[in-house]
NUNU-866426 format. One record per residue (C-alpha): x, y, z; residue in one letter. Coordinates in Angstrom, 3 decimals, decimal comma, padded with zeros to 6 digits. Each point is the difference from the previous one (the first is absolute). Example, Ala and Ser with C-alpha at 12.3 -4.5 7.8 and 13.67 -1.06 7.14 Angstrom:
REM residues 2
R        X        Y        Z resn
R  012,300 -004,500  007,800    a
R  001,370  003,440 -000,660    s
REM end
This chain:
REM residues 575
R        X        Y        Z resn
R  075,369  081,075  038,600    m
R -001,319  001,860  002,982    l
R  003,195  001,985  000,116    e
R  000,040  000,256 -003,809    n
R  003,410 -001,738 -000,376    r
R -000,678 -001,138 -003,547    r
R  003,527 -001,211 -000,747    a
R -000,113 -002,534  002,802    e
R -003,454 -001,196 -001,148    v
R  001,365 -000,521 -003,538    h
R  002,984 -001,876  001,390    a
R -002,212 -002,317  002,067    i
R -002,295 -000,708 -002,996    i
R  002,967 -000,689 -002,298    n
R  001,577 -002,348  002,563    t
R -003,192 -001,953  000,533    v
R -000,755 -000,197 -003,752    s
R  003,234 -001,961 -000,540    h
R -001,414 -002,923  001,994    e
R -000,764 -003,051 -002,185    p
R -003,496 -000,119 -001,508    s
R -000,839  003,640  000,909    i
R -000,598  001,710 -003,331    t
R -001,205  003,454  001,041    e
R -000,681  002,211  003,024    i
R -002,034  003,191 -000,252    r
R -001,451  002,635  002,311    i
R -002,563  002,349 -001,494    f
R -002,069  002,751  001,594    n
R -003,722  000,340  000,322    k
R -000,325  001,486 -003,471    e
R  001,768 -003,006 -001,537    g
R  003,345  001,675 -000,772    v
R  003,041 -002,229  000,573    v
R  002,117  001,650  002,690    a
R  002,552 -002,789  000,533    f
R  000,827 -002,968 -002,190    s
R  002,696 -002,602 -000,618    s
R -000,213  001,148 -003,620    r
R  001,125  003,588 -000,324    a
R -001,907  000,515 -003,300    d
R -003,326 -000,447  001,760    l
R  000,509  002,697  002,654    i
R -002,423  002,877 -000,517    g
R -002,268 -001,905 -002,345    k
R -003,678 -000,722  000,575    m
R -001,059 -003,565  000,850    v
R -002,465 -001,686 -002,350    d
R -002,932 -000,431  002,298    k
R -001,668 -002,381 -002,435    r
R  002,817 -002,531  000,356    a
R -000,735 -003,318  001,737    e
R  001,969  000,985  003,049    s
R -001,994  003,205  000,508    c
R -003,598 -000,748 -000,795    y
R -000,738 -001,336  003,492    v
R  000,640  003,357  001,626    c
R -001,357  002,094 -002,862    h
R -003,082 -001,835 -001,083    a
R -002,142  002,385 -002,114    e
R  002,539  002,801  000,682    n
R -000,985  000,138  003,662    a
R  003,022 -000,687  002,248    p
R -000,653 -002,147  003,072    l
R  000,700  001,397  003,410    q
R  000,731 -003,348  001,550    r
R  001,185 -003,223 -001,731    l
R -000,402 -003,425  001,682    p
R  003,299 -001,788  000,596    i
R -000,990 -003,091 -002,049    d
R -000,605  002,251 -003,048    e
R  003,392  001,769  000,077    r
R  001,646 -002,841 -001,937    m
R -000,666 -000,617 -003,664    r
R  001,483 -002,584 -002,356    i
R -000,048  000,752 -003,724    y
R  001,966 -000,388 -003,219    r
R  001,310  002,902 -002,074    i
R -000,300 -002,172 -003,129    r
R -001,670 -003,371 -000,452    p
R  003,388 -001,664 -000,489    d
R  001,785  001,840  002,793    s
R  000,533 -001,273  003,519    s
R -002,382  000,871  002,782    r
R  000,441  003,212  001,980    i
R -000,930  000,424  003,640    l
R -000,890  003,641  000,696    a
R -000,210  001,015  003,637    v
R -001,418  003,430  000,728    i
R  000,088  001,635  003,381    n
R -001,864  003,326  000,502    p
R  001,909  002,722  001,879    i
R -002,565  001,432  002,372    y
R  000,013  003,492  001,401    n
R  001,213 -000,668  003,536    q
R -000,046  002,622  002,720    r
R  003,763  000,328 -000,329    s
R -000,577  001,084 -003,622    c
R -002,704  002,603  000,153    h
R  001,297  001,472  003,268    e
R  003,665  000,154 -001,071    a
R  001,521  003,380 -000,784    a
R  001,666 -001,223 -003,197    c
R -003,118 -000,967 -001,923    h
R -003,208  001,744 -000,747    a
R -002,595 -002,761  000,237    h
R -003,403  000,571  001,386    t
R -001,359 -002,523  002,419    g
R -002,997 -000,842 -002,164    d
R  002,141 -001,678 -002,663    q
R  000,013 -003,771  000,438    t
R  002,522 -001,289 -002,536    v
R  003,174  001,926 -000,765    l
R  001,412 -002,525 -002,481    g
R  000,570 -003,672 -000,906    v
R  003,025 -002,310  000,267    l
R -000,048 -002,426 -002,934    d
R  002,362 -003,028 -000,105    v
R  000,039 -002,402 -002,958    k
R  001,526 -003,481  000,340    i
R  000,720 -002,380 -002,883    d
R -001,416 -003,454  000,837    l
R  002,048 -001,904 -002,603    a
R  002,239 -001,611  002,645    d
R -002,993 -000,725  002,181    v
R -001,823 -001,606 -002,931    d
R  003,036 -002,131 -000,769    r
R  000,213 -001,101  003,625    q
R -003,708 -000,770 -000,057    i
R  000,427 -002,073 -003,155    e
R  002,985 -001,762  001,498    d
R -001,967 -000,638  003,164    s
R -002,899 -001,351 -002,040    k
R  002,371 -002,309 -001,861    l
R  001,653 -001,182  003,206    r
R -003,371 -000,450  001,650    l
R -001,262 -001,944 -003,012    t
R  003,076 -002,229 -000,022    v
R -000,155 -000,450  003,770    l
R -003,718 -000,760 -000,142    a
R  000,574 -002,490 -002,805    g
R  002,810 -001,656  001,911    f
R -002,094 -000,094  003,187    a
R -002,941 -001,495 -001,871    i
R  002,287 -002,551 -001,641    f
R  001,634 -000,917  003,328    a
R -003,366 -000,181  001,734    l
R -001,310 -002,170 -002,822    s
R  002,971 -002,364  000,388    l
R -000,512 -000,044  003,758    f
R -003,708 -000,780 -000,353    i
R  000,678 -002,540 -002,753    a
R  002,572 -001,776  002,173    y
R -002,315 -000,339  002,944    f
R -002,993 -000,858 -002,180    v
R  002,122 -002,698 -001,628    r
R  001,235 -001,227  003,368    r
R -003,264  000,143  001,919    w
R -002,478 -000,764 -002,781    i
R  001,699 -001,064 -003,231    g
R  002,261 -002,719  001,408    t
R -002,662 -001,564  002,267    p
R -002,547  000,034 -002,816    v
R  002,477 -001,638 -002,404    r
R  000,806 -002,582  002,669    e
R -003,712 -000,710  000,440    l
R -000,459 -000,304 -003,772    v
R  002,976 -002,364 -000,203    k
R -001,418 -002,040  002,863    a
R -003,398 -000,311 -001,674    t
R  001,712 -001,131 -003,209    e
R  001,944 -002,617  001,948    q
R -003,132 -001,265  001,719    v
R -001,942 -000,039 -003,279    s
R  002,756 -002,162 -001,498    s
R -000,362 -002,473  002,876    g
R  002,850  001,078  002,290    n
R -001,738  000,126  003,384    f
R  003,311  000,088  001,877    n
R  000,810  003,535 -001,190    y
R  000,254  002,404  002,931    t
R -000,112  003,794 -000,071    i
R  002,673  001,557  002,162    h
R -000,932  002,437  002,738    d
R -001,448  003,137 -001,599    l
R -000,449  001,995  003,186    g
R -002,893  000,640  002,323    k
R -002,168  002,129 -002,299    d
R -003,005 -001,171 -002,020    e
R  002,158 -001,598 -002,699    l
R  002,023 -001,814  002,658    g
R -003,196 -001,327  001,576    i
R -001,191 -001,036 -003,465    l
R  003,292 -001,843 -000,617    a
R -000,292 -001,868  003,303    k
R -003,584 -000,950 -000,831    s
R  001,165 -001,161 -003,424    f
R  002,745 -002,131  001,558    n
R -002,470 -001,518  002,419    k
R -002,407 -000,721 -002,841    m
R  002,656 -001,706 -002,162    t
R  001,194 -002,073  002,955    k
R -003,522 -001,133  000,716    n
R -000,467 -000,790 -003,693    l
R  003,283 -001,945 -000,065    a
R -000,966 -001,981  003,088    e
R -003,481 -000,617 -001,374    a
R  001,435 -001,148 -003,333    r
R  002,473 -002,297  001,766    m
R -002,748 -001,430  002,176    q
R -002,227 -000,456 -003,022    l
R  002,825 -001,658 -001,901    f
R  000,743 -002,273  002,935    q
R -003,685 -000,796  000,402    s
R -000,327 -000,799 -003,698    d
R  003,107 -002,169  000,172    k
R -001,227 -001,882  003,044    m
R -003,471 -000,299 -001,499    a
R  001,469 -001,379 -003,220    s
R  002,159 -002,397  001,981    l
R -003,000 -001,021  002,045    g
R -002,131 -000,598 -003,095    r
R  002,829 -001,967 -001,585    l
R  000,538 -002,062  003,130    a
R -003,724 -000,595  000,430    a
R -000,402 -001,008 -003,614    g
R  002,998 -002,314  000,044    v
R -001,055 -001,499  003,309    a
R -003,532 -000,598 -001,282    h
R  001,238 -001,666 -003,173    e
R  002,466 -002,185  001,906    i
R -002,535 -000,992  002,648    n
R -002,215 -001,974 -002,408    n
R  002,721 -002,299 -001,379    p
R  001,429 -000,403  003,518    l
R -003,378 -001,206  001,188    t
R -000,098 -002,516 -002,813    a
R  003,539 -001,197  000,710    v
R -000,754 -000,353  003,713    l
R -003,236 -001,877 -000,679    t
R  001,472 -002,509 -002,431    y
R  003,223 -000,505  001,963    s
R -002,016 -000,656  003,171    s
R -002,178 -002,464 -001,951    f
R  003,072 -001,792 -001,411    l
R  001,545 -000,073  003,478    l
R -002,962 -002,054  001,223    k
R  000,161 -002,372 -002,980    r
R  003,710 -000,769  000,298    t
R  000,197 -001,273  003,553    k
R  001,777 -003,135 -001,260    d
R  002,800  001,952 -001,712    n
R  002,148  001,752  002,658    p
R  002,300  001,684 -002,523    q
R -002,886  001,583 -001,905    v
R -001,643  000,919  003,290    q
R  003,118  001,875  001,077    e
R  000,063  001,981 -003,253    d
R -003,694  000,765  000,238    l
R  000,363  001,172  003,582    e
R  002,637  002,503 -001,164    i
R -002,403  001,180 -002,718    i
R -002,856  000,372  002,478    v
R  002,183  001,798  002,559    r
R  001,428  002,454 -002,503    e
R -003,414  000,583 -001,570    t
R -001,434  000,866  003,419    i
R  002,952  002,305  000,566    r
R -000,603  001,662 -003,367    s
R -003,675  000,429  000,875    r
R  000,974  001,710  003,280    d
R  002,364  002,301 -001,912    i
R -002,830  000,946 -002,378    v
R -002,323  000,661  002,956    k
R  002,565  002,223  001,723    n
R  000,682  001,794 -003,253    l
R -003,701  000,728 -000,425    l
R -000,227  001,213  003,594    d
R  002,952  002,343 -000,545    f
R -001,048  001,220 -003,464    a
R -003,632  000,707  000,915    r
R -000,109  001,226  003,586    p
R -003,558  000,594  001,114    s
R -001,182  003,018  001,963    v
R -000,556 -000,924  003,666    p
R -003,672 -000,381  000,945    k
R  000,193  001,394  003,490    m
R -002,253 -001,229  002,771    q
R  000,220 -000,606  003,724    n
R  001,367 -003,483  000,629    a
R  001,207 -002,243  002,817    d
R  003,694 -000,734 -000,507    i
R -000,326 -003,297  001,912    n
R -002,566 -001,303 -002,485    k
R  002,205  001,010 -002,942    i
R  002,980 -001,847  001,483    i
R -002,123 -003,089  000,693    k
R -001,188 -000,038 -003,619    s
R  003,582  000,241 -001,237    a
R  001,086 -002,819  002,349    v
R -002,750 -002,277 -001,340    e
R  001,294  000,480 -003,558    v
R  003,573 -001,084  000,862    v
R -000,793 -002,428  002,815    a
R  000,616 -003,127 -002,090    s
R  003,318  001,320 -001,286    q
R  001,151  000,809  003,545    l
R -001,077 -003,425  001,156    l
R  001,924 -001,783 -002,759    l
R  003,177  001,894  000,941    k
R -000,480 -000,682  003,719    r
R -000,236  003,678  000,887    i
R -001,579  000,889  003,334    d
R -002,269  003,030 -000,254    l
R -000,191  002,248  003,033    d
R -002,775  002,498 -000,719    a
R -001,018  001,957  003,083    n
R -003,422  001,122 -001,208    l
R -001,939 -000,096  003,215    g
R  000,330  003,647  000,917    e
R -002,806  002,294 -001,097    t
R  001,444  002,728 -002,224    l
R -001,637  003,105 -001,418    p
R -001,152 -000,171 -003,592    e
R  002,202  001,494 -002,652    v
R -001,035  001,584 -003,309    t
R  001,509 -002,204 -002,732    v
R -000,803 -002,067 -003,057    d
R -000,385 -003,469  001,627    p
R  000,801 -001,926 -003,192    n
R  003,221  001,906 -000,658    q
R  001,183 -000,223  003,614    i
R -000,791 -003,740 -000,047    q
R  002,182 -000,289 -003,126    q
R  002,806  001,739  001,934    v
R -000,110 -002,597  002,794    f
R -000,292 -002,944 -002,399    i
R  003,138  001,176 -001,851    n
R  001,876  000,493  003,276    l
R -001,024 -003,463  001,278    f
R  001,043 -001,646 -003,281    v
R  003,346  001,827  000,047    n
R  000,525 -001,085  003,625    a
R -000,761 -003,640 -000,909    a
R  002,516  000,148 -002,866    d
R  002,627  001,543  002,317    a
R -000,539 -002,705  002,659    i
R  000,141 -002,836 -002,544    g
R -000,865 -003,638  000,550    d
R  001,803 -000,403  003,330    h
R -002,761  001,574  002,036    g
R -000,084  003,177  001,996    g
R -002,190  002,603  001,605    r
R -002,122  002,845 -001,379    l
R -001,516  002,598  002,358    s
R -002,544  002,747 -000,622    v
R -000,446  002,739  002,616    r
R -002,601  002,758 -000,589    p
R -000,146  002,877  002,506    s
R -000,734  003,699  000,402    v
R  002,973  002,316  000,374    i
R  000,516  003,746  000,334    s
R  002,961  001,321 -001,989    l
R  001,892  003,263 -000,106    s
R  000,522  001,488 -003,489    p
R  003,758  000,115  000,674    y
R  001,419 -003,116 -001,562    g
R -003,363 -000,895 -001,542    q
R -001,353  002,765 -002,291    a
R  000,896 -000,533 -003,649    q
R  000,649  002,735 -002,584    v
R -001,826 -000,713 -003,239    k
R  000,290  003,428 -001,622    t
R  002,922  002,425  000,313    a
R  000,714  003,120 -002,080    v
R  002,666  002,709 -000,145    c
R -000,829  003,758  000,243    p
R -000,368  000,024 -003,810    s
R -002,569 -002,818  000,322    r
R  002,170 -002,686 -001,629    h
R -000,671 -003,464  001,397    t
R  002,780 -001,510  002,105    l
R -001,451 -003,515  000,093    m
R  002,116 -002,661 -001,696    d
R -001,971 -003,114 -001,023    d
R  003,053 -001,622 -001,556    e
R  002,040 -000,072  003,212    t
R -001,998 -001,673  002,744    r
R  000,744 -000,664  003,629    l
R -001,755 -003,056  001,411    n
R -002,451  000,245 -002,875    g
R -000,744  003,721  000,517    l
R  000,833  002,798 -002,464    p
R  002,803  002,119  001,465    t
R  000,470  003,775  000,126    i
R  002,712  001,015 -002,452    k
R  002,148  003,099  000,634    v
R  003,278  001,263 -001,429    k
R  002,992  000,619  002,285    a
R  002,879  002,307 -001,005    v
R  003,121  000,398  002,142    l
R  002,764  002,059 -001,630    k
R  000,964 -001,912 -003,146    d
R -002,007 -003,134  000,847    r
R -003,619 -000,569 -000,928    a
R -002,305 -002,973  000,309    g
R -003,477 -001,235  000,869    v
R -001,435 -000,865  003,403    i
R -003,113 -002,191  000,243    n
R -001,660  000,876  003,293    l
R -002,042 -002,474  001,997    d
R -003,707  000,836 -000,577    p
R -000,957 -001,070  003,527    v
R  000,053  002,856  002,483    y
R  002,604 -000,595  002,695    g
R  001,803 -002,866 -001,738    k
R  003,437  000,580 -001,455    h
R  000,692 -002,747 -002,490    r
R  001,170  002,580 -002,548    h
R  001,980 -001,074 -003,034    q
R  002,947  002,301 -000,744    y
R  001,390  000,233 -003,525    g
R  002,691  002,435  001,122    v
R  002,156  000,308  003,088    e
R -001,421  002,722  002,226    i
R  002,075  002,035  002,401    r
R -002,162  002,596  001,699    p
R  001,352  003,496 -000,431    g
R -000,732  003,527 -001,089    k
R  000,343 -000,863 -003,684    n
R -002,508 -002,872  000,027    l
R -003,030  000,604 -002,189    r
R -003,156 -002,089 -000,297    i
R -001,817  000,686 -003,269    l
R -002,963 -001,117 -002,063    c
R  001,291 -002,466 -002,641    p
R -002,160  001,600 -002,708    q
R  000,342  003,771  000,445    c
R  002,926  000,206  002,507    s
R -001,966  002,270  002,334    v
R  001,432 -000,093  003,511    s
R -001,721 -002,089  002,659    l
R  002,248  001,314  002,797    i
R -001,959  001,820  002,709    a
R  001,418  003,510  000,486    e
R  001,136  000,861  003,522    n
R -001,267 -003,320  001,386    v
R  002,426 -002,317  001,768    q
R -000,493 -003,528  001,221    c
R -000,881  000,157  003,728    p
R  002,049 -003,177  000,616    k
R  003,277  000,619 -001,872    c
R -000,280  003,616 -001,321    s
R  000,458 -001,151 -003,625    s
R -001,929  001,413 -002,932    k
R -003,561 -001,218 -000,504    t
R -002,042 -000,679 -003,110    y
R -003,723  000,187 -000,560    g
R -002,561 -000,837 -002,684    f
R -003,762  000,198 -000,338    d
R -002,182 -003,066  000,563    v
R -003,396  001,149 -001,337    p
R -002,314  000,475  001,789    p
R  001,836 -000,757  003,236    h
R  002,490  002,848  000,270    g
R  003,775 -000,274 -000,053    v
R  002,250 -002,913  000,958    l
R  003,363  001,132  001,394    e
R  003,170 -002,008  000,515    g
R  003,680  000,304  000,882    c
R  002,643 -000,074 -002,739    t
R  002,439 -001,818  002,282    n
R -000,091 -003,722 -000,950    p
R  000,833 -000,934  003,586    e
R -002,878  002,037  001,457    c
R -003,538 -001,446  000,157    t
R -001,916  003,251  000,605    w
R -003,189  000,536 -001,991    q
R -003,044  002,175  000,614    r
R -003,432 -000,136 -001,598    w
R -002,194  002,458  001,879    r
R -003,296 -001,017 -001,642    a
R  000,461 -003,679  000,874    m
R  001,229  000,777  003,504    d
R -003,031  002,213  000,571    a
R -002,327 -002,842 -001,055    a
R  001,332 -002,143  002,864    g
R -000,441 -003,742  000,491    h
R -002,503 -001,964 -002,098    k
R -001,650 -003,367  000,520    d
R  000,727 -002,825 -002,427    y
R -000,980 -003,620 -000,380    l
R  003,243 -001,957  000,051    q
R  000,351 -003,536 -001,361    v
R  003,264 -001,906  000,383    k
R  000,564 -003,052 -002,196    v
R  003,125 -001,880  001,158    a
R  001,504 -003,242 -001,221    d
R  002,948 -002,192  000,989    t
R  001,244 -000,382 -003,550    g
R  003,409  000,503 -001,500    q
R -000,192  003,810  000,126    g
R  000,958  002,597 -002,578    i
R  003,574  001,198 -000,638    p
R  000,568  003,694  000,924    p
R  001,000  000,900 -003,571    e
R -003,415 -001,174 -001,264    d
R -002,105  001,998  002,481    l
R  000,165  003,406 -001,806    p
R -001,386 -001,525 -003,221    r
R -002,444 -002,421  001,541    l
R -003,159  001,818 -001,161    f
R  001,222  000,807 -003,501    e
R -001,967 -001,620 -002,849    p
R  001,594 -003,161 -001,475    f
R  002,648 -000,149  002,733    y
R -000,015 -003,348  001,791    t
R  002,142 -001,901  002,499    t
R -001,464 -003,355 -001,052    k
R  001,984 -000,365 -003,201    g
R -001,949 -001,795 -002,716    k
R -002,810 -000,831  002,435    h
R -001,205  003,597  000,390    g
R -001,419  002,754 -002,208    t
R  000,973  003,035  002,062    g
R -003,560  001,356 -000,197    l
R -001,571 -001,241  003,245    g
R  001,604  002,531  002,351    l
R -000,358  002,772 -002,605    a
R -003,756 -000,632 -000,049    v
R -000,058 -000,048  003,814    i
R  001,840  003,337  000,193    w
R -002,388  001,596 -002,498    r
R -003,084 -001,190  001,886    i
R  001,306  001,230  003,373    i
R  001,053  003,316 -001,536    d
R -003,471  000,471 -001,533    n
R -001,414 -000,441  003,504    h
R  002,275  002,794  001,317    n
R  001,803 -002,601  002,049    g
R  003,601 -001,158  000,149    t
R  001,838 -003,286  000,068    i
R  003,402 -000,658  001,516    d
R  002,193 -003,069 -000,063    v
R  002,487 -001,206  002,585    q
R  002,124 -003,002 -000,850    s
R  003,223 -001,745  000,866    e
R  001,396 -002,964 -001,934    p
R -000,630 -003,257  001,873    g
R -002,373  001,608  002,541    r
R -003,113  000,674 -002,013    g
R -001,876  003,051 -001,269    t
R -002,625  002,304  001,479    t
R -002,309  002,197 -002,055    f
R -001,648  002,859  001,889    v
R -003,109  001,589 -001,497    i
R -001,563  003,211  001,270    h
R -003,476  001,079 -001,132    l
R -001,469  003,297  001,277    p
R -003,077 -000,540  002,130    l
R -001,535  003,213 -001,390    h
R  000,908 -000,405 -003,674    n
R -000,121  003,015 -002,260    g
R  001,599  001,250 -003,125    s
R  003,245  001,802  000,622    t
R  002,110  001,833 -002,467    e
R  003,713  000,176  000,314    g
R  000,473 -002,209  003,052    t
R -001,014 -003,267  001,539    s
R  000,322 -000,330  003,740    a
R  000,840 -003,427  001,320    g
R  002,899 -002,331  000,356    a
R  002,869  000,726 -002,274    g
R -000,708 -001,970 -003,146    s
R  002,703 -002,368 -001,124    g
REM end
């Protein structure tokens, strides 16, 4: 344009106007006359200054000298139903090369020489915008849907499933199923709630079982007491009249023999009733400081005539002064009377020897301390009252080795290994020791036996810490830190030994069980059960050592500083 080559300008405008979406290109001078245009019919015509694309520069017929860049673009519609038009205007300013050039006559005071006007149809742009809006809407909807699924999945997994499991558990408990256990729900608040719920139901189950057992034993006790009371009155009458008839029939030996049988069996029945009452209605010990020598002397006086009739020599070494012990004197006297009577029956009518040796002894807890309460990590009890070892409830665990599974009843006396195995155990990597109720593992992680390097087990003995042991049946290692830390304790030991016929080894484990007797028809099986209960209520222990043909020795240990203990009893291993 500077060189006034108009043909080339027209060619450039025509070439550019063929680009897609460009509808029109114009160049008009300062008066508004179209000098160049992509439409030949508009060349030389005057521009309508009132049109939308012109009013910015010609507001109120006063052309602007300078137009801000952001106002050079206008978007408008030719008709309401037509597509949008983008009009871009670019003023052609009077540069120095224009008003100083020899080919044009422009004064330097003119600012604008003309305007370049380009119009672009935005139909394609609008379609792309609409398409983009549609794609964005679809993408946003899909993203929201996917995010909703993602959130719903994790809400269901982290909240929905645990809550449903808790609701199901509460329904089970409300229906009476206290053995229902919620599986591990994690370590968050719901997981902690589930563990608390499990602990609560286990405590409820144990409390219900204890209550049921207490009610059953109380009912049995009331029944036994009632029956014994009702039988005692007619037995007294039978004994009275039979004894009276025995005196009146001295001249009839045959009748006397029959009456003697009646009297003997009536006395035996009366003793059975007395033992039954003692077992059914055990009294609470009335503790007081007492001299064990005086208690033994009182018991000896009660049975002295019986010992004399059977020609039994009594060797009671009661001269030594012993410290007082806190006991119920009447109950402990009953213990010694029962032991003396049992010894006299074991010796028989051929004569023998009965010795009583009280002394003070200091004992280590190893081989002496007794477990009375044992629980797994889930707080299930491991004590088994049905399977007893020398009269003591055992500790029941489950052993699994590959495809074999069975029960092991552990000795409840710390350091003793008279375990009863219901399955053959071969120590190995696959051996598992579990709780019989919930199958939680009792194997100690990363702890090996210091003696044989086998796996070790452990369980809680509230409130006395953890008792550990070796899984190898041939290894005797055990460790109970709380008992070991307590050290030796002083006990009052009383040994009652006789030279009777002894007790067979197969009878020893059941010797203290109720209604189990080695005397056949001449015993009730309640005497030693009563003895064991009395000693146990005094936090003491009783052990028996016997060999057929060589007599029997009962060893009693009573703590010199008696006190209530929970979970254990330290003393000689009870048997």
